[in-house]
N, CA, C and O atoms as a MOPAC input file, in Angstrom:
PM7 MOZYME 1SCF
protein

 N     13.45900 1     2.77500 1     5.86100 1
 C     12.48700 1     1.45300 1     5.78900 1
 C     12.25600 1     0.95400 1     7.59000 1
 O     13.02500 1     0.91300 1     8.55000 1
 N     10.87400 1     0.65000 1     7.40900 1
 C     10.38900 1    -0.25200 1     8.78000 1
 C     10.92600 1    -1.42200 1     8.60300 1
 O     11.33500 1    -2.05600 1     7.63000 1
 N     10.83300 1    -1.62600 1     9.96500 1
 C     11.25000 1    -3.59400 1    10.44400 1
 C     10.21100 1    -4.31100 1    10.10000 1
 O      9.10100 1    -4.20100 1    10.62300 1
 N     10.62400 1    -5.40200 1     8.83800 1
 C      9.42100 1    -6.36200 1     8.93100 1
 C      9.46300 1    -7.79700 1     9.60400 1
 O      8.68700 1    -8.74000 1     9.45000 1
 N     10.51100 1    -7.69400 1    10.33500 1
 C     10.94400 1    -9.10400 1    11.16100 1
 C      9.71400 1    -9.37900 1    12.01500 1
 O      9.47100 1   -10.57400 1    12.18200 1
 N      8.70300 1    -8.30300 1    12.71900 1
 C      7.51900 1    -8.69300 1    13.14800 1
 C      6.07400 1    -7.83300 1    12.06400 1
 O      5.44200 1    -6.83400 1    12.40900 1
 N      5.93600 1    -8.45700 1    11.03100 1
 C      4.77100 1    -7.57800 1    10.90800 1
 C      3.74900 1    -7.48800 1    11.32300 1
 O      3.11500 1    -8.46900 1    11.71300 1
 N      3.20600 1    -6.01200 1    11.36100 1
 C      1.79600 1    -5.75000 1    11.83600 1
 C      0.62300 1    -6.76200 1    10.57600 1
 O     -0.03500 1    -7.62800 1    11.15400 1
 N      0.48400 1    -6.70600 1     9.66900 1
 C     -0.06800 1    -7.71700 1     8.61400 1
 C      0.10200 1    -8.69300 1     8.47100 1
 O      1.09200 1    -9.18600 1     9.01200 1
 N     -0.76500 1    -9.50900 1     7.66500 1
 C     -0.18900 1   -10.76100 1     7.18800 1
 C      0.18900 1   -10.66600 1     5.69300 1
 O     -0.54200 1   -10.32200 1     4.76300 1
 N      1.30000 1   -10.99100 1     5.66300 1
 C      2.00300 1   -11.27800 1     4.26500 1
 C      3.00200 1   -12.58800 1     4.61100 1
 O      3.44400 1   -12.93900 1     5.70500 1
 N      3.21400 1   -13.23800 1     3.14800 1
 C      3.59000 1   -14.65000 1     2.85900 1
 C      5.07300 1   -14.43200 1     3.66300 1
 O      5.06200 1   -13.21300 1     3.83200 1
 N      5.94200 1   -14.77400 1     4.06600 1
 C      7.46400 1   -14.44300 1     4.17200 1
 C      8.09000 1   -14.02800 1     2.69600 1
 O      8.60500 1   -12.91000 1     2.67900 1
 N      8.10900 1   -14.49900 1     1.91100 1
 C      8.55400 1   -14.60000 1     0.89300 1
 C      8.12000 1   -12.79000 1     0.65300 1
 O      9.02200 1   -12.02600 1     0.30800 1
 N      7.05600 1   -12.39300 1     0.81700 1
 C      6.84600 1   -11.26000 1    -0.02500 1
 C      6.05200 1   -10.08900 1     1.81400 1
 O      5.02600 1    -9.79000 1     2.42500 1
 N      7.18200 1    -9.96900 1     1.79400 1
 C      6.90500 1    -8.61200 1     3.17800 1
 C      6.73500 1    -7.07000 1     2.24200 1
 O      7.23700 1    -6.98300 1     1.12200 1
 N      6.26200 1    -6.35800 1     2.63100 1
 C      5.78500 1    -4.91200 1     2.03600 1
 C      7.04000 1    -4.06400 1     2.68500 1
 O      7.08900 1    -3.77000 1     3.87900 1
 N      7.91900 1    -3.76200 1     1.83900 1
 C      8.93800 1    -3.27400 1     1.98600 1
 C      9.31100 1    -1.65600 1     1.15100 1
 O     10.13000 1    -0.79600 1     1.47400 1
 N      8.33400 1    -1.69900 1    -0.01700 1
 C      8.67700 1    -0.67000 1    -1.10400 1
 C      8.76200 1     0.72500 1    -0.74200 1
 O      9.53400 1     1.56700 1    -1.20200 1
 N      7.96100 1     0.84800 1     0.05100 1
 C      8.05900 1     2.08500 1     0.73500 1
 C      6.76100 1     2.26300 1     2.00800 1
 O      5.98200 1     1.35700 1     2.30300 1
 N      6.77500 1     3.78700 1     2.70000 1
 C      5.79300 1     4.07400 1     3.62100 1
 C      4.57400 1     4.81800 1     2.80100 1
 O      4.56700 1     4.84900 1     1.57000 1
 N      3.77300 1     5.28000 1     3.43100 1
 C      2.75900 1     5.99600 1     3.37100 1
 C      3.10800 1     7.22700 1     4.28600 1
 O      3.26800 1     7.08700 1     5.49900 1
 N      3.23100 1     8.56700 1     3.58100 1
 C      3.45600 1     9.39200 1     4.75600 1
 C      2.36000 1    10.60000 1     4.09500 1
 O      2.44800 1    11.10500 1     2.97600 1
 N      1.26100 1    10.89800 1     5.20300 1
 C      0.00800 1    11.73100 1     5.28600 1
 C      0.62700 1    13.18800 1     3.99300 1
 O     -0.00300 1    13.53000 1     2.99300 1
 N      2.03700 1    13.80300 1     4.48000 1
 C      2.02300 1    14.67000 1     3.14000 1
 C      2.28300 1    14.55500 1     2.12200 1
 O      2.56800 1    15.46200 1     1.34100 1
 N      2.21900 1    12.69400 1     1.77000 1
 C      2.35900 1    12.63500 1     0.32000 1
 C      1.17200 1    12.42100 1    -0.71400 1
 O      1.04300 1    12.42900 1    -1.93800 1
 N      0.18900 1    12.18200 1     0.65700 1
 C     -0.98300 1    12.08600 1    -0.04700 1
 C     -1.61300 1    13.04000 1    -1.43300 1
 O     -1.25700 1    14.13300 1    -1.87400 1
 N     -2.36600 1    12.37300 1    -1.73400 1
 C     -2.60500 1    13.34000 1    -3.24800 1
 C     -4.23900 1    13.57000 1    -2.77300 1
 O     -4.87300 1    12.55800 1    -2.47500 1
 N     -4.83600 1    14.74800 1    -2.71200 1
 C     -6.26500 1    14.86000 1    -2.63900 1
 C     -7.20000 1    14.34300 1    -3.31400 1
 O     -8.32800 1    14.05200 1    -2.91500 1
 N     -6.72300 1    14.20700 1    -4.42600 1
 C     -7.70600 1    13.34100 1    -5.74600 1
 C     -7.15900 1    12.04200 1    -5.88100 1
 O     -6.11000 1    11.85000 1    -6.49600 1
 N     -7.86900 1    11.06000 1    -5.29300 1
 C     -7.68400 1     9.83900 1    -4.58000 1
 C     -7.39300 1     9.13800 1    -6.09700 1
 O     -6.93900 1     8.01200 1    -5.89500 1
 N     -7.48800 1     9.39100 1    -7.39200 1
 C     -7.82200 1     8.73400 1    -8.67200 1
 C     -6.26900 1     9.13400 1    -9.06900 1
 O     -5.48700 1     8.29500 1    -9.51600 1
 N     -5.96300 1    10.34000 1    -8.87900 1
 C     -4.59500 1    10.96700 1    -9.06700 1
 C     -3.87800 1    10.00300 1    -8.42300 1
 O     -3.55200 1     9.20000 1    -9.29700 1
 N     -3.41600 1     9.61400 1    -7.26800 1
 C     -2.69000 1     9.25400 1    -6.21900 1
 C     -3.17000 1     7.65200 1    -6.48200 1
 O     -2.13300 1     6.98900 1    -6.48600 1
 N     -4.10700 1     6.94600 1    -6.66100 1
 C     -4.29700 1     5.72900 1    -7.55400 1
 C     -2.89600 1     5.66300 1    -8.80300 1
 O     -1.92500 1     4.90800 1    -8.75700 1
 N     -3.19000 1     6.65400 1    -9.79700 1
 C     -2.52300 1     6.66000 1   -10.66000 1
 C     -0.86200 1     6.32400 1   -10.59200 1
 O     -0.16200 1     5.47900 1   -11.15000 1
 N     -0.59000 1     7.40600 1    -9.63200 1
 C      0.58500 1     7.19700 1    -9.21100 1
 C      1.33100 1     6.22600 1    -8.83400 1
 O      2.47600 1     5.99600 1    -9.22400 1
 N      0.25200 1     5.19600 1    -7.50800 1
 C      0.72800 1     4.01700 1    -7.35200 1
 C      0.97300 1     2.99200 1    -8.44700 1
 O      1.95500 1     2.30200 1    -8.72200 1
 N     -0.06200 1     3.09700 1    -8.90300 1
 C     -0.00800 1     2.19500 1   -10.46700 1
 C      0.90500 1     2.65900 1   -10.78000 1
 O      1.51000 1     2.66800 1    -9.70800 1
 N      1.74200 1     3.22700 1   -11.68700 1
 C      2.32500 1     4.07800 1   -12.26500 1
 C      4.14300 1     3.32200 1   -12.20500 1
 O      5.04000 1     3.04800 1   -13.00300 1
 N      3.80900 1     3.23200 1   -10.31000 1
 C      5.32500 1     3.00000 1    -9.93900 1
 C      5.40700 1     1.69700 1    -9.78100 1
 O      6.54900 1     1.32200 1    -9.51400 1
 N      4.40500 1     0.65700 1    -9.86600 1
 C      4.28300 1    -0.55900 1    -9.48000 1
 C      4.13200 1    -1.05500 1   -11.23000 1
 O      4.05600 1    -2.27800 1   -11.35200 1
 N      4.09100 1    -0.38500 1   -12.34800 1
 C      4.18300 1    -0.64700 1   -13.63400 1
 C      5.86800 1    -1.03400 1   -13.55800 1
 O      6.45700 1    -2.05000 1   -13.92600 1
 N      6.32300 1     0.10500 1   -12.97900 1
 C      8.10600 1     0.40600 1   -13.66000 1
 C      9.03800 1    -0.76200 1   -12.76600 1
 O     10.15200 1    -1.17000 1   -13.09600 1
 N      8.34500 1    -1.12400 1   -11.68800 1
 C      8.59400 1    -1.93400 1   -10.65000 1
 C      9.31500 1    -3.38700 1   -11.86900 1
 O      8.67200 1    -3.88700 1   -12.79100 1
 N     10.20700 1    -3.61700 1   -11.62300 1
 C     10.66900 1    -5.08600 1   -12.92900 1
 C     10.20200 1    -6.02100 1   -11.70500 1
 O      9.51300 1    -6.96000 1   -12.10400 1
 N     10.43300 1    -5.99300 1   -10.13300 1
 C     10.45500 1    -6.79700 1    -9.79600 1
 C      9.21200 1    -7.13100 1    -8.93200 1
 O      9.10600 1    -7.74400 1    -7.86900 1
 N      8.27800 1    -6.50700 1    -9.76300 1
 C      6.38900 1    -6.49400 1    -9.05100 1
 C      6.02000 1    -7.66500 1   -10.08900 1
 O      6.67200 1    -7.58900 1   -11.13100 1
 N      5.29200 1    -8.51800 1   -10.03300 1
 C      4.88200 1    -9.81200 1   -10.65500 1
 C      3.57500 1    -8.99000 1   -10.86200 1
 O      3.41300 1    -8.55100 1   -12.00000 1
 N      3.03100 1    -8.83300 1   -10.33400 1
 C      1.09400 1    -8.78000 1   -10.57700 1
 C      1.11800 1    -7.25300 1   -10.21000 1
 O      0.86200 1    -6.99100 1    -9.03400 1
 N      1.42900 1    -6.07400 1   -11.17400 1
 C      1.29500 1    -4.65000 1   -10.48800 1
 C     -0.33400 1    -4.44600 1   -10.53600 1
 O     -0.71000 1    -3.34800 1   -10.12600 1
 N     -1.15400 1    -5.17900 1   -10.89600 1
 C     -2.47300 1    -4.79700 1   -10.90000 1
 C     -3.25900 1    -5.44200 1    -9.87800 1
 O     -4.45900 1    -5.20200 1    -9.74100 1
 N     -2.78200 1    -6.04800 1    -9.34100 1
 C     -3.73200 1    -6.42700 1    -7.84200 1
 C     -3.44000 1    -5.53100 1    -6.69800 1
 O     -2.39700 1    -4.89400 1    -6.84800 1
 N     -3.93700 1    -5.36200 1    -5.84700 1
 C     -4.10600 1    -4.09900 1    -5.18900 1
 C     -5.52200 1    -4.54500 1    -4.33700 1
 O     -6.52000 1    -5.10700 1    -4.78900 1
 N     -5.25300 1    -4.10300 1    -2.97900 1
 C     -6.66300 1    -4.14100 1    -2.30300 1
 C     -6.48900 1    -2.23900 1    -1.45500 1
 O     -5.51400 1    -1.70100 1    -0.92900 1
 N     -7.70800 1    -1.81200 1    -1.65300 1
 C     -7.86000 1    -0.56300 1    -1.01800 1
 C     -9.05200 1    -0.97300 1     0.14000 1
 O    -10.10700 1    -1.60600 1     0.18600 1
 N     -8.10900 1    -0.12800 1     1.09700 1
 C     -8.96000 1    -0.58000 1     2.76200 1
 C     -9.58500 1     0.92300 1     3.15100 1
 O     -9.03500 1     1.84700 1     2.55300 1
 N    -10.61300 1     1.27700 1     4.03200 1
 C    -10.54000 1     2.96200 1     4.73500 1
 C    -11.19600 1     2.07300 1     5.80900 1
 O    -11.85300 1     1.03300 1     5.76400 1
 N    -10.73600 1     2.93500 1     6.85300 1
 C    -10.88800 1     2.65100 1     8.08900 1
 C    -12.12000 1     3.91400 1     8.49000 1
 O    -12.05500 1     5.04700 1     8.01400 1
 N    -12.97100 1     3.56200 1     9.23200 1
 C    -13.84700 1     4.47900 1    10.01300 1
 C    -13.51100 1     5.06900 1    11.02300 1
 O    -13.25800 1     4.24500 1    11.90200 1
 N    -13.36000 1     6.22100 1    11.39800 1
 C    -12.94400 1     6.64900 1    12.35600 1
 C    -13.97000 1     7.89100 1    13.67600 1
 O    -14.22900 1     9.02800 1    13.28100 1
 N    -14.31600 1     7.54800 1    14.79800 1
 C    -13.13100 1     7.03800 1    15.52800 1
 C    -13.33100 1     5.29300 1    15.86500 1
 O    -12.43500 1     4.76900 1    16.52700 1
 N    -14.60700 1     4.35000 1    15.36300 1
 C    -14.32100 1     3.34200 1    15.79300 1
 C    -13.24300 1     2.85700 1    15.26700 1
 O    -12.42600 1     2.57200 1    16.14200 1
 N    -12.89700 1     2.64600 1    14.24100 1
 C    -11.27400 1     1.68800 1    13.62700 1
 C    -11.92500 1     0.55800 1    12.92100 1
 O    -11.39600 1    -0.55300 1    12.91500 1
 N    -13.41500 1     0.87200 1    12.13300 1
 C    -14.17500 1    -0.45100 1    11.28400 1
 C    -13.32000 1    -0.33000 1    10.08800 1
 O    -12.76200 1     0.72400 1     9.78200 1
 N    -13.20800 1    -1.62800 1     9.29500 1
 C    -11.98800 1    -1.62800 1     8.11300 1
 C    -13.51200 1    -1.90200 1     7.27400 1
 O    -14.61500 1    -2.32700 1     7.61900 1
 N    -12.93800 1    -1.43100 1     6.04900 1
 C    -14.17300 1    -1.97900 1     5.08400 1
 C    -13.04800 1    -2.05300 1     3.65400 1
 O    -12.35900 1    -1.05700 1     3.43700 1
 N    -12.95800 1    -2.94700 1     2.97900 1
 C    -12.19900 1    -3.61600 1     2.16900 1
 C    -12.58600 1    -3.88300 1     0.47600 1
 O    -11.81800 1    -4.52800 1    -0.23900 1

């Protein structure tokens, strides 16, 4: 589990992102299949109050330009 005492991303203190991490070996090559896996996990999580809320971001390399 990652250390959330000094978060890299902004999130209210009551909701830090500690559910899991994304490892390259776990990424499905089909982005739609990957989304459905994440969504199904969120639906099953009884602590998740808004499983349908999400922001997808891509990063352009090598510039690091972010697009959401």
